[in-house]
C-alpha positions in Angstrom: -3.3 -35.2 23.2 -5.0 -32.1 22.3 -3.5 -29.9 19.4 -3.7 -26.2 20.3 -3.4 -24.1 17.1 -3.7 -20.9 19.2 0.5 -21.1 20.3 0.9 -20.7 16.7 -1.5 -17.6 15.9 -0.2 -14.0 16.2 -1.9 -11.7 18.2 -2.0 -7.9 16.9 -3.0 -5.5 18.6 -5.3 -2.4 17.1 -5.5 0.9 19.1 -8.5 2.9 18.4 -6.5 5.9 17.0 -4.9 3.3 14.2 -8.2 2.1 13.9 -9.7 5.2 13.0 -7.1 5.3 9.8 -6.2 7.7 7.4 -7.8 8.4 4.3 -5.4 8.7 1.2 -5.6 9.2 -2.5 -2.0 9.2 -3.5 0.8 7.3 -3.0 4.7 7.6 -3.5 6.8 5.1 -3.7 10.8 5.0 -3.5 13.3 2.7 -2.6 17.1 2.1 -2.0 19.0 -1.1 -2.0 17.5 -2.6 1.6 14.3 -0.3 1.8 11.1 0.6 -0.1 9.4 3.8 1.4 5.6 4.1 0.8 4.2 7.9 1.7 0.5 7.7 1.3 -0.8 11.2 0.8 -3.7 13.2 0.8 -4.4 15.5 -2.6 -8.0 18.2 -2.1 -8.9 20.0 -4.8 -7.7 23.7 -4.7 -5.0 23.0 -2.1 -1.5 23.0 -4.1 0.2 20.6 -1.6 -0.5 16.8 -0.8 -0.2 16.3 2.9 1.6 13.2 3.7 -0.7 11.2 6.3 1.5 8.0 6.7 4.9 6.6 5.9 5.5 3.1 5.9 9.4 1.0 5.4 9.6 -2.0 4.1 12.6 -4.5 3.5 12.3 -5.6 -0.1 11.0 -9.1 0.6 8.3 -7.7 2.6 7.2 -5.0 -0.3 7.4 -8.3 -2.5 5.0 -10.1 -0.2 2.1 -6.8 0.6 2.5 -6.5 -3.7 1.4 -10.7 -3.8 -1.3 -10.2 -1.0 -2.5 -7.1 -2.9 -2.9 -8.6 -5.9 -4.7 -11.5 -4.2 -7.2 -9.4 -2.7 -7.8 -7.4 -5.5 -8.8 -10.6 -7.8 -11.2 -11.7 -4.7 -12.7 -8.4 -4.5 -13.2 -8.0 -8.3 -14.7 -11.4 -8.1 -17.2 -10.4 -5.6 -18.0 -7.1 -6.6 -16.6 -6.4 -10.5 -13.6 -5.2 -12.5 -12.4 -1.8 -10.9 -11.9 0.5 -13.3 -9.0 3.7 -13.2 -10.4 6.1 -15.5 -8.4 7.8 -17.5 -5.6 5.7 -16.9 -2.1 6.3 -18.9 0.3 3.6 -19.7 3.3 3.5 -17.4 6.4 4.1 -18.5 10.1 4.5 -17.0 11.1 7.6 -14.7 13.1 9.9 -16.3 16.8 10.1 -15.1 16.3 6.7 -13.3 15.8 8.3 -10.2 13.9 5.0 -8.3 10.4 7.1 -7.9 7.4 5.8 -8.3 3.6 6.5 -7.7 0.5 4.9 -7.4 
């Protein structure tokens, strides 16, 4: 009997438009009791407004899985290419008034 692993593989479709991607250098993360919302934006020099290019809404469980996947991939990246340095990074503090917003 032949073991066919293709039956359990997820097929993912990537349209040419989505494959182009959107550049983002700023993210705003908000949450409620049931969702995490990640807005990816682009900040340009001399432009006073950041334009949101993409919004991703995740269930809390999926947000945690995304965090874990990012951590794993950053570790792999740094093993291959060296430590990622973030210039002028300030220590993170609690958001005033506990409004549940963060940014990355």
